[in-house]
C-alpha atoms as an extended CHARMM CRD file, in Angstrom:
* protein
*
       123  EXT
         1         1  MET       CA            -16.2060000000       -0.3370000000        5.1150000000  PROA      1               0.0000000000
         2         2  VAL       CA            -12.7930000000        0.1970000000        6.6690000000  PROA      2               0.0000000000
         3         3  SER       CA             -9.4180000000       -1.4690000000        5.7820000000  PROA      3               0.0000000000
         4         4  ARG       CA             -6.2680000000       -0.8030000000        7.7090000000  PROA      4               0.0000000000
         5         5  ASN       CA             -2.8670000000       -2.0730000000        6.5880000000  PROA      5               0.0000000000
         6         6  LEU       CA             -4.4620000000       -4.8960000000        4.6240000000  PROA      6               0.0000000000
         7         7  VAL       CA             -4.5190000000       -4.0260000000        0.8990000000  PROA      7               0.0000000000
         8         8  TRP       CA             -0.7370000000       -4.2030000000        0.4820000000  PROA      8               0.0000000000
         9         9  ASN       CA             -0.8640000000       -7.8630000000        1.5240000000  PROA      9               0.0000000000
        10        10  LEU       CA             -3.3360000000       -9.0020000000       -1.0660000000  PROA      10              0.0000000000
        11        11  GLU       CA             -2.4120000000      -11.1230000000       -4.0810000000  PROA      11              0.0000000000
        12        12  ASP       CA             -5.1090000000       -9.4190000000       -6.1280000000  PROA      12              0.0000000000
        13        13  PRO       CA             -5.9340000000       -6.0400000000       -4.5540000000  PROA      13              0.0000000000
        14        14  GLY       CA             -7.9290000000       -4.9270000000       -7.5400000000  PROA      14              0.0000000000
        15        15  ALA       CA            -10.3080000000       -7.8050000000       -7.1730000000  PROA      15              0.0000000000
        16        16  ALA       CA            -10.7560000000       -6.9440000000       -3.4390000000  PROA      16              0.0000000000
        17        17  TYR       CA            -11.5280000000       -3.2660000000       -4.4350000000  PROA      17              0.0000000000
        18        18  LYS       CA            -14.0430000000       -4.4980000000       -7.0590000000  PROA      18              0.0000000000
        19        19  GLU       CA            -15.8000000000       -6.7320000000       -4.5030000000  PROA      19              0.0000000000
        20        20  TRP       CA            -15.7880000000       -4.0360000000       -1.7390000000  PROA      20              0.0000000000
        21        21  LEU       CA            -17.3990000000       -1.5610000000       -4.0730000000  PROA      21              0.0000000000
        22        22  ARG       CA            -19.8970000000       -4.1480000000       -5.2500000000  PROA      22              0.0000000000
        23        23  VAL       CA            -21.1920000000       -4.8370000000       -1.7090000000  PROA      23              0.0000000000
        24        24  LEU       CA            -21.4160000000       -1.1720000000       -0.6980000000  PROA      24              0.0000000000
        25        25  LYS       CA            -24.7850000000        0.5310000000       -0.8880000000  PROA      25              0.0000000000
        26        26  PRO       CA            -25.0560000000        3.5070000000       -3.2250000000  PROA      26              0.0000000000
        27        27  GLY       CA            -23.4100000000        6.4190000000       -1.4270000000  PROA      27              0.0000000000
        28        28  GLY       CA            -21.5070000000        3.9880000000        0.8440000000  PROA      28              0.0000000000
        29        29  LYS       CA            -17.9240000000        4.7460000000        1.6780000000  PROA      29              0.0000000000
        30        30  LEU       CA            -14.7560000000        2.6700000000        1.6020000000  PROA      30              0.0000000000
        31        31  PHE       CA            -11.9320000000        3.9110000000        3.9350000000  PROA      31              0.0000000000
        32        32  VAL       CA             -8.4630000000        2.4750000000        3.3050000000  PROA      32              0.0000000000
        33        33  PHE       CA             -5.5270000000        3.2630000000        5.5350000000  PROA      33              0.0000000000
        34        34  ASP       CA             -2.3050000000        1.7230000000        4.2110000000  PROA      34              0.0000000000
        35        35  GLY       CA              1.2720000000        2.3440000000        3.2470000000  PROA      35              0.0000000000
        36        36  ASN       CA              4.1240000000        1.7030000000        0.8180000000  PROA      36              0.0000000000
        37        37  HSD       CA              5.5490000000       -0.8380000000        3.1920000000  PROA      37              0.0000000000
        38        38  TYR       CA              7.8450000000       -2.8110000000        0.7890000000  PROA      38              0.0000000000
        39        39  CYS       CA              8.1690000000       -0.3870000000       -2.0770000000  PROA      39              0.0000000000
        40        40  TYR       CA             11.8840000000       -0.0660000000       -1.2080000000  PROA      40              0.0000000000
        41        41  LEU       CA             12.4580000000       -3.5730000000       -2.7220000000  PROA      41              0.0000000000
        42        42  PHE       CA             11.7060000000       -2.2920000000       -6.1550000000  PROA      42              0.0000000000
        43        43  ASN       CA             11.9780000000        1.5190000000       -6.0860000000  PROA      43              0.0000000000
        44        44  GLU       CA             15.3490000000        3.3010000000       -5.7120000000  PROA      44              0.0000000000
        45        45  ASP       CA             13.7710000000        6.4510000000       -4.0890000000  PROA      45              0.0000000000
        46        46  TYR       CA             12.1870000000        4.3520000000       -1.3790000000  PROA      46              0.0000000000
        47        47  ALA       CA             15.3230000000        2.2450000000       -0.9210000000  PROA      47              0.0000000000
        48        48  SER       CA             17.1730000000        5.4720000000       -0.2040000000  PROA      48              0.0000000000
        49        49  ILE       CA             14.9960000000        6.1350000000        2.8690000000  PROA      49              0.0000000000
        50        50  GLN       CA             14.9590000000        2.5840000000        4.1400000000  PROA      50              0.0000000000
        51        51  PRO       CA             17.3500000000        1.7200000000        6.9290000000  PROA      51              0.0000000000
        52        52  LYS       CA             20.0110000000       -0.5620000000        5.4740000000  PROA      52              0.0000000000
        53        53  VAL       CA             19.9670000000       -4.1120000000        6.7580000000  PROA      53              0.0000000000
        54        54  ASN       CA             22.3870000000       -6.7190000000        5.4990000000  PROA      54              0.0000000000
        55        55  GLU       CA             20.1550000000       -9.4620000000        3.9960000000  PROA      55              0.0000000000
        56        56  SER       CA             22.4690000000      -12.2380000000        4.9980000000  PROA      56              0.0000000000
        57        57  SER       CA             22.5520000000      -11.1050000000        8.6700000000  PROA      57              0.0000000000
        58        58  ASN       CA             19.2500000000      -12.8400000000        9.5840000000  PROA      58              0.0000000000
        59        59  HSD       CA             17.9680000000       -9.5250000000       10.9850000000  PROA      59              0.0000000000
        60        60  VAL       CA             15.2820000000      -10.1330000000       13.6650000000  PROA      60              0.0000000000
        61        61  LEU       CA             12.4350000000       -7.7740000000       14.4370000000  PROA      61              0.0000000000
        62        62  LEU       CA             10.0990000000       -8.5950000000       17.2750000000  PROA      62              0.0000000000
        63        63  GLY       CA             11.2410000000      -12.2800000000       17.1730000000  PROA      63              0.0000000000
        64        64  VAL       CA             10.7080000000      -12.5630000000       13.3980000000  PROA      64              0.0000000000
        65        65  LYS       CA             13.5200000000      -13.0190000000       10.8810000000  PROA      65              0.0000000000
        66        66  THR       CA             12.7650000000      -10.1600000000        8.4300000000  PROA      66              0.0000000000
        67        67  ASN       CA             14.2690000000      -11.8080000000        5.4060000000  PROA      67              0.0000000000
        68        68  VAL       CA             11.3570000000      -14.2280000000        5.4030000000  PROA      68              0.0000000000
        69        69  ILE       CA              8.8820000000      -11.3580000000        5.2980000000  PROA      69              0.0000000000
        70        70  ASP       CA             10.9420000000       -9.6720000000        2.5380000000  PROA      70              0.0000000000
        71        71  ASP       CA             10.6990000000      -12.8720000000        0.4910000000  PROA      71              0.0000000000
        72        72  ILE       CA              6.9620000000      -12.7950000000        0.7310000000  PROA      72              0.0000000000
        73        73  ALA       CA              6.7350000000       -9.0890000000       -0.0040000000  PROA      73              0.0000000000
        74        74  ARG       CA              8.7210000000       -9.5840000000       -3.2190000000  PROA      74              0.0000000000
        75        75  GLU       CA              5.8790000000      -11.6290000000       -4.5690000000  PROA      75              0.0000000000
        76        76  LEU       CA              3.0790000000       -9.1730000000       -3.6930000000  PROA      76              0.0000000000
        77        77  PRO       CA              1.9660000000       -6.9230000000       -6.4990000000  PROA      77              0.0000000000
        78        78  LEU       CA              1.6700000000       -3.7050000000       -4.4960000000  PROA      78              0.0000000000
        79        79  SER       CA              5.3280000000       -3.8710000000       -3.3870000000  PROA      79              0.0000000000
        80        80  ARG       CA              6.0510000000       -2.7030000000       -6.9470000000  PROA      80              0.0000000000
        81        81  GLN       CA              3.5050000000        0.1800000000       -6.9400000000  PROA      81              0.0000000000
        82        82  VAL       CA              3.7700000000        3.6910000000       -5.5850000000  PROA      82              0.0000000000
        83        83  ARG       CA              0.5620000000        4.3330000000       -3.7320000000  PROA      83              0.0000000000
        84        84  PRO       CA             -1.9250000000        5.9710000000       -3.1430000000  PROA      84              0.0000000000
        85        85  GLN       CA             -1.7960000000        6.8630000000       -6.8690000000  PROA      85              0.0000000000
        86        86  TRP       CA             -2.3850000000        3.2220000000       -7.7910000000  PROA      86              0.0000000000
        87        87  ASP       CA             -5.4370000000        3.0340000000       -5.4790000000  PROA      87              0.0000000000
        88        88  GLU       CA             -6.9310000000        6.1340000000       -6.9230000000  PROA      88              0.0000000000
        89        89  ASP       CA             -6.4100000000        4.8530000000      -10.4670000000  PROA      89              0.0000000000
        90        90  ILE       CA             -7.9230000000        1.3870000000       -9.8830000000  PROA      90              0.0000000000
        91        91  LEU       CA            -10.9400000000        2.7530000000       -7.9440000000  PROA      91              0.0000000000
        92        92  SER       CA            -11.6670000000        5.2700000000      -10.6020000000  PROA      92              0.0000000000
        93        93  ARG       CA            -11.4970000000        2.5960000000      -13.2510000000  PROA      93              0.0000000000
        94        94  LEU       CA            -13.8950000000        0.5170000000      -11.1200000000  PROA      94              0.0000000000
        95        95  LYS       CA            -16.3110000000        3.4230000000      -11.3730000000  PROA      95              0.0000000000
        96        96  ALA       CA            -16.3100000000        4.7040000000       -7.8270000000  PROA      96              0.0000000000
        97        97  ALA       CA            -18.3520000000        7.8720000000       -7.7990000000  PROA      97              0.0000000000
        98        98  GLU       CA            -15.6870000000        9.7450000000       -5.8850000000  PROA      98              0.0000000000
        99        99  VAL       CA            -12.1080000000        8.9010000000       -4.9040000000  PROA      99              0.0000000000
       100       100  LYS       CA             -9.8730000000       10.9980000000       -2.7380000000  PROA      100             0.0000000000
       101       101  ALA       CA             -6.4530000000       10.1940000000       -1.2880000000  PROA      101             0.0000000000
       102       102  GLU       CA             -4.4960000000       12.0200000000        1.4870000000  PROA      102             0.0000000000
       103       103  VAL       CA             -0.8840000000       11.3270000000        2.3960000000  PROA      103             0.0000000000
       104       104  LEU       CA             -0.5820000000       11.0310000000        6.1830000000  PROA      104             0.0000000000
       105       105  LEU       CA              3.2630000000       10.6120000000        6.3610000000  PROA      105             0.0000000000
       106       106  TRP       CA              5.8890000000       11.8010000000        3.9190000000  PROA      106             0.0000000000
       107       107  GLU       CA              9.5470000000       10.7220000000        4.0120000000  PROA      107             0.0000000000
       108       108  GLY       CA             12.7940000000       11.7050000000        2.2690000000  PROA      108             0.0000000000
       109       109  GLU       CA             14.6110000000       14.9420000000        2.1740000000  PROA      109             0.0000000000
       110       110  GLU       CA             15.1500000000       15.3690000000       -1.6070000000  PROA      110             0.0000000000
       111       111  ASN       CA             11.9940000000       13.5720000000       -2.7680000000  PROA      111             0.0000000000
       112       112  ARG       CA              8.9850000000       13.6920000000       -0.6000000000  PROA      112             0.0000000000
       113       113  LEU       CA              7.7300000000       10.0970000000       -0.8020000000  PROA      113             0.0000000000
       114       114  PRO       CA              4.2380000000        8.9810000000        0.4210000000  PROA      114             0.0000000000
       115       115  VAL       CA              4.6830000000        6.4230000000        3.1140000000  PROA      115             0.0000000000
       116       116  ARG       CA              1.3200000000        6.2540000000        4.9700000000  PROA      116             0.0000000000
       117       117  PHE       CA             -1.9180000000        7.3590000000        3.3750000000  PROA      117             0.0000000000
       118       118  ALA       CA             -5.7100000000        7.2150000000        3.5250000000  PROA      118             0.0000000000
       119       119  VAL       CA             -8.0310000000        6.6450000000        0.4760000000  PROA      119             0.0000000000
       120       120  ILE       CA            -11.7240000000        7.2640000000        0.5940000000  PROA      120             0.0000000000
       121       121  ALA       CA            -13.9350000000        5.9310000000       -2.2030000000  PROA      121             0.0000000000
       122       122  VAL       CA            -17.7100000000        6.5850000000       -2.5220000000  PROA      122             0.0000000000
       123       123  LYS       CA            -19.9440000000        4.2010000000       -4.4510000000  PROA      123             0.0000000000
């Protein structure tokens, strides 16, 4: 099973991981490619590497006012989590036989922060 840039959007990502592990056959693999997309809203280290945009400026990216997206992201639970550590923890608690994460992109000069990553879980 493969998930790309989805888990961070979910209202209950733990429930999704639980269901995905349930439907996998023994030995089956879950591949998750994702990122800490809106962690900057709650984490000072991530905020320090995020380009500054005036929230009242109605910034537009690809025709979309980003303040609307930011408002949605503020309500998502994974905007508050530093990942992939969160993913490794929840998948281990859900009794995945094996869990491995690899950071694909690091950012920040002082603190190397995981931005994009892959997680592999084996049932």
